[in-house]
N, C-alpha and C positions, 0 to 999 in steps of 0.2 A: 503493500500499501504506500504510496507519495507521503511523504513528509509534508503537509500542509500547515504547520503548525507556525503561530506567529507569536513575538512578545505581547504578553497580557500587558505588563507594566512593569515598572522598573522598582525593584525594593529600596526602601527609605530608610535608613538606620536600622533600630533593632525591631524586627517584625513580632508583633503581637498577634498570637493563634486563638480566636475566640470560639471555645467548642460550645455546644451544647449543654445548658446547664439543667439540671434537674428541679423537679416543682415547677413553682411559677415566680421567680424571684422577680420580674419585671410588675406585679400585678399593679396595677392602677396607673404604670405609667403610660404615656402618650406618643406616638411617633406619627411623623408625616412624610410621607414621600413625594418629591415634588420632579415632576417629569415634563418633557416638555412634549412627548411624544408617546403615542400608545404601545410601542417596541421598546421604551428605556428601561421602565423596572422589570418587566421579562427577561431579559437579556441583563443587565447589570446588575442588580440587588433580590430577584425574586427570593431566590434562596435564603436570603438573609431575614427578607420581612417576614417569612412563612415562619424563622426560628423564632422571632422576637415575640411575634403573634401568640405563639405555642408557648411562650415564656410570660404572658401575662400583658403585654402591651395591648394597648386600644389603639388601632390604626387606622389612619385617613390617608386617600389619595387626592394629590391637586396636582392639575394637567394645566399646563399654561398656554398650549396653543391648539387650535382647533383640527389640526391636521389635516386641511382640506387639500395637501399637497402630496399625499401618500395614501394610494388606494389602487384597487384594479378599476374603475370606472373612470371616464373622462368627465363625469359629473361632480363639481366640486362639493353640493348638497349630499348628494349620497356618499360620497367618499367621507364626509365630516360624519353623517350618522352611522356609518357602519364602525366607522373607529370609535365614535363614542358608545356605541353600543359593546363595543370588545373591552374599552375599558371599563364599563362598569361590570362587565363579566370578569374581568382580571382582579377587581377588588373582590368580587364573590370567591373565587376561588382562592384567594390569598387570606380571605378572612378580614378584609378593611371594613370599616364600620360604614364610610362613606365616602363620596368624589365630588370634588367641587371643580369644575369646568370654567377657566378664565378666559378662554374663547380668544385670544390673540391669533394674529395671520400666522400660518404656518410660514416658515424660513424669512419672515417679516419681523419678527420680535423686536428686532434695533430699530425700527421706526414707532417703537411705542412708549409712552412716555414711560421713564424710569422710574419717576416717582409715583405716578400711580400704581406700578406693578408691586412697589416695594411697600405704600402703603397699603394695598388690599392682603398682600402677605403678612403683613405688620398685625392686622386686623386678624385674620385666621390663626396665627400663632398664640396671639393672646385669648380669642376666642376659645379655642381646643386645648389650651395650656400644653401646647408643644413641649415634650422634653429633649425630643431626637428628629433630627432632619435627615434623610438620604435625598441626594440630589448629585449635580455636576460638582466638579470640582472647579472653582470659578478661576483657577490659577492653572488649571491643566493646557499645556500646550498642544500643539497641533490641531488643534480643535479648528473645523472648518465652516462647524455650524453654526449660525449667529443665534440662533434659538438656545441652543445649550450652554453660550456663554452668557447670553443674556439670564437666562434663568438661574444659573447657578451665582453671578455676583449679585443678582436681587434677594436671591434665598439669603445668602451672607449676611447683607447689609440687614435685612428685615429681621433676621434672627436675634440679633443684636440690639436693633432699634427697639425691638418688641420690649426689651426690659427698661427703657428709659420713660422715666414719669413725666417728661416734658415734649414729649415727640407724639402727636396726634393727641391731642388731650380730649378732643370729642369724645375718643373710646374711650376714655376714664369717665369722662359724663354720662355715657351710656350705661357703666355698670362692669367695664373691662378692665382688670387691672393689669400694669406692667408684668411682661412675663418673657423671661430671655429664654431662648432654645439654647442650653448648655453642652448638647452632646452631637456631633456631626459624624455623619459617613459620607464621606464624598466617593463616588463610583468613578471606577477607572473606564474610561470609553476609549481611547484612542493607545496603539501599541507605543510603549516606553513614560506611558504616564505613571507620577508615581503612588506608590501605595505603601501603606507602614501597617496594615492590618489585614489578617486573611481569615475569613469567618469560614468554620465549619459548615458545609450545607449538606452534609453525607445523609442525615435523616430526613432530610427535606426536598429529596431528589424529586418525587412524586410532584409537588409542590411547584417548583420550577417548571418541570416539563408542561405541566397543565399551563401555567402562566406563558409560554411561550407559546404553546397551541394555540391558545385563546386568539391572539394576535395574528388571525388570517388576513388582513387586510395590507398589511406593508412587513409584516415581520419577516425575518428571514428563514424563518423555518416553518411558520404557523401553518399551513394548508399543503406543504410540499412534499410529505409522505402521501397523499392521496394523489397528488398531481404525478407525483413520480408513477405510483403504482398503476393509473389510467394508461400513461403513456408508453408503460411496458407492455399492459395489454394489447394495444393497437399494435405492438409489434410481434404479439405473440409471447412474452415472456411474463414470468412472474418472479417476485422476489417472497420467500415464504415468511421473512420477517414483517412485510407489509400487510400479511393477511389479517382480516376484520371488516370493521367497519371503518368509514373514512378518518372518524377519528381516532381509531384506533390505529391507524396507520399514520396518521400525523406524529403522534406521539412516538412510535416507533423509529420514525426517521429522527426526530429529535435528540432520542436515546442513542441512537446511530452516531449522527454525525453533529448534532449542534451542542453537546456537552464536551467536545475535546478541549476546547480552552479550561474549562473550568479544572475538569479531570487532572490534566496536565498540571494545573497549579497546583491543585490540592496534594499530587504526589510530590512534589517538591518541598512540601509541607507535612507529609506523614500522614496524609488525610485521602479518602476518595474522591471527593468533590469540594470546590471551594470557590468564594467571590473575594475580590481583594477591593481594599477600600483604603483612603486617605482621612485618616481621623487627625486633625489640626490638635496642635498641643494647646497647653491654656496661653492665653496673648497676656500680655504686658506688655506697658511703653518702656522705650528705653529712656533711664532716668528717672524711673517712678519710684518712689520709695516705697519700702516694705513695712508694712506696719509691726509686725512678729519683731524686725531687728529693731525698730524704734524702741517698743515696749520693753526689748531685751536690754538697750540702752539706759531706759529709765531706770528699770530695777536694779542695773548695775552702777549709777551713778545719781541718782537722785539722794538729795539732802535735805534734813530738815531745814525750814525756814528759822532764823533766828529768831527771836522776836525781840522788840526793842524796848 
């Protein structure tokens, strides 16, 4: 078989391997997966999302574009509708609670007002009390799709600003409290983009395969199994692995060909299958004063005030 593998990403520093946790250690926590297109979550984080939902997270899906450019028909309206229905199905198979469609034009997000997009995300992060976000790495290199870059930068700014008590005071007047998104999983999209966390998705392969299969309008795997089976039948040929109904053929195709990169990444870290993410470190300003250091200095050096 020819070697068709490519670099998943570039390891950066010490790699943390996140394994499935017993029980429901994240009970009550909230995650938001913010994608630009219907195939982003299935490809880049479907397994990790399924893992965290199983471990107790409540999850939401936020889609920034209307996906009008990616579908099987010439009609923009039919393309938007087919993708929207599949995103609803995606949320269902991954166990996400709700979907929010923001509706910006596909491939033209850079024409949208950045301040409007950021405000809408701030509102959602506060209203949903999001603890953890999944999206594009805003600093990911070699990105050619403006929707990816715009979405990543908007999420990064919004998750920080959502915790400020003077940004969008109308939100606070309406009863929303400031709420920062503390944890970020920035998925790998292009070969060579950095990652420092590898998530073991071995127990959640079925969920990832289902998520990839749902995405039939534009996904690189979605309906390819049933299409390949039909093409071979026209030539008087059959692949036993694709036997069954169309959905069985599509999922079998994904297992045969669509998981190669995730399996190779997993094997590099002693796992069956994995997804990679960049998790940024805690941010501090250069020159910022460490309050613990100040308190330590006070304890060591403070002297009683002499009475006159």
